[in-house]
C-alpha positions in Angstrom: 3.7 27.2 -13.1 4.9 30.0 -10.8 7.8 29.1 -8.6 9.5 31.7 -6.4 13.2 31.3 -7.2 14.8 31.7 -3.8 14.2 29.7 -0.7 15.0 31.9 2.3 16.8 30.4 5.3 16.2 32.2 8.6 18.1 31.4 11.8 16.4 32.2 15.1 18.7 30.7 17.7 16.7 29.5 20.7 13.0 30.3 20.3 10.0 29.4 22.5 7.9 26.7 20.9 4.4 28.1 21.2 5.3 31.6 19.8 7.1 29.9 16.9 4.1 27.7 16.0 1.9 30.8 16.1 4.3 32.6 13.7 4.3 29.6 11.3 0.5 29.6 11.3 0.4 33.3 10.6 3.0 33.1 7.8 1.1 30.3 6.2 -2.3 32.0 6.4 -0.9 35.3 5.0 1.3 33.9 2.2 0.3 34.4 -1.5 1.3 32.4 -4.6 4.3 34.6 -5.0 5.6 34.3 -1.4 9.1 32.7 -1.3 9.4 29.5 0.6 11.2 29.7 3.9 13.2 27.4 6.1 13.4 28.3 9.8 16.5 27.0 11.7 16.4 27.0 15.5 16.3 25.1 18.7 13.7 25.0 21.5 13.7 25.1 25.3 12.5 21.7 26.7 9.0 20.8 25.5 6.9 17.8 24.6 4.7 18.1 21.6 1.8 15.9 20.6 0.6 15.6 17.0 -2.9 15.1 15.8 -2.7 11.3 16.0 -1.0 11.4 19.4 -2.4 9.1 22.1 -2.1 10.7 25.5 -1.1 7.3 26.9 2.2 7.8 25.2 2.8 11.0 27.0 5.0 11.7 30.0 4.9 8.7 32.3 6.0 10.9 35.3 6.1 14.6 36.1 9.4 16.2 35.2 8.4 19.8 34.8 8.6 19.8 31.0 5.4 21.4 29.4 3.3 19.4 27.0 1.8 21.1 24.0 -0.9 19.7 21.6 -0.4 20.9 18.0 -1.8 20.3 14.5 1.1 18.6 12.9 1.0 14.9 11.9 2.6 12.3 14.1 2.7 11.2 17.7 4.6 12.6 20.7 8.1 13.8 20.6 10.6 15.9 22.6 12.4 19.1 21.7 15.2 20.6 23.7 18.6 22.3 23.7 21.1 20.6 21.4 18.6 19.6 18.8 18.4 21.0 15.3 14.9 22.0 14.4 14.2 22.9 10.8 10.7 24.2 10.0 9.8 23.9 6.4 7.4 26.6 5.1 7.0 25.3 1.6 4.4 25.7 -1.1 4.1 22.1 -2.3 1.3 22.8 -4.8 3.4 25.5 -6.5 6.4 23.1 -6.7 4.3 20.2 -7.8 5.4 18.0 -4.9 3.1 15.5 -3.2 3.0 15.2 0.6 4.5 11.7 0.6 7.2 12.8 -1.8 8.0 15.8 0.5 8.3 13.6 3.6 10.7 11.3 1.7 12.7 14.4 0.6 13.1 15.5 4.3 14.1 12.0 5.4 16.6 11.6 2.6 18.1 15.0 3.4 18.9 13.7 6.9 20.2 10.4 5.5 22.5 12.3 3.0 23.8 14.6 5.8 24.7 11.7 8.1 26.1 9.7 5.3 28.5 12.6 4.4 29.7 13.0 8.0 29.6 9.5 9.6 33.0 8.0 10.5 33.9 4.5 9.4 32.1 1.9 11.5 29.0 3.9 12.1 25.8 2.2 10.8 24.0 3.6 7.9 21.1 5.9 8.6 17.8 4.6 7.1 14.0 4.8 7.1 11.7 2.4 8.8 8.5 1.4 7.0 5.5 2.9 8.7 7.5 5.0 11.2 8.4 8.4 9.7 11.8 9.7 10.6 15.4 8.5 10.3 17.0 5.7 12.3 20.6 4.5 13.0 21.0 1.0 14.3 17.3 0.9 15.3 17.5 4.1 17.3 15.7 7.2 16.1 17.9 10.2 15.4 15.5 12.4 13.5 11.7 13.0 13.8 9.4 14.8 11.5 5.8 16.0 11.4 4.2 18.4 9.0 0.9 20.2 8.5 -0.4 21.1 5.1 -2.8 24.1 4.6 -3.9 25.2 1.2 -1.1 23.2 -0.4 1.6 24.7 1.9 3.5 23.0 4.6 4.7 24.1 8.0 6.2 22.4 11.0 9.1 20.1 9.8 11.9 18.0 11.3 14.2 17.7 14.3 17.7 16.2 14.3 19.2 15.1 17.7 22.8 16.5 17.8 24.2 17.0 21.4 21.3 16.8 23.8 20.4 15.5 27.2 18.3 12.5 25.9 16.9 11.7 29.4 13.5 13.4 28.7 12.8 10.9 25.9 12.8 8.1 28.6 9.6 9.6 30.1 7.6 9.1 26.9 6.9 6.5 24.2 8.8 8.4 21.4 6.6 8.7 18.3 4.1 6.3 20.0 6.5 3.4 20.2 7.1 2.1 23.8 10.8 1.3 24.3 11.9 3.1 21.1 15.6 4.0 21.5 16.8 7.4 20.5 20.3 8.5 19.6 22.2 11.6 18.4 25.0 12.6 16.2 27.5 13.2 19.0 27.0 9.6 20.1 27.8 8.4 16.6 31.2 10.0 16.6 30.1 13.0 14.5 32.0 16.0 15.8 30.3 18.9 14.0 28.2 21.1 16.3 24.6 22.2 16.2 25.2 25.3 14.1 27.3 23.5 11.5 24.9 20.6 11.2 21.8 22.8 11.0 23.2 24.9 8.2 24.4 21.8 6.3 21.0 20.1 6.7 19.2 23.2 5.5 21.5 23.4 2.5 20.7 19.9 1.5 16.9 20.4 1.9 17.1 23.6 -0.2 19.1 21.8 -2.9 16.6 18.9 -3.1 13.6 21.3 -3.2 15.2 23.3 -6.0 15.7 20.1 -8.1 12.5 18.3 -7.1 
């Protein structure tokens, strides 16, 4: 089985959502069996994104000037904005022998491991919720994920709330759940900033992929 040895981490700072999605599509369409996997670390200007399963009824309940974009990833509606770590995972699952459900669990566990290594005493443990992909702390969602698989390769990925204005989440039913609370690392007493947490999260994902 051919496996490219290195997983490349690319950091893009703040990047527009639509152009980033188009770049992921192009990368995935052009990649070959020898193309190294890549992780893209960035943050987006404010945008709502709707996955393939999204019900428009869960969309913005009032006009707030934030654009809404329909995309081909799995999942429902979510919000991206400044202060959120976005990690896009351009990974050849077929080459690595990883199933889709296994990959989703790998991403979730990477966030759980990150938070577990940083959380101060008294902070509730991060966990999964059956039937609701993502990571939760005390019933509030702290990380969302949604992927697309094309020819055995993934794109899109996960988003971890770090130090955001969480107000835009109140205009939607996050991930399709009315009243779902959201939280972020800053509100859990985790002091590391966006850049530090993004690099640590990417490092954990890379390590897990290399040992999957």
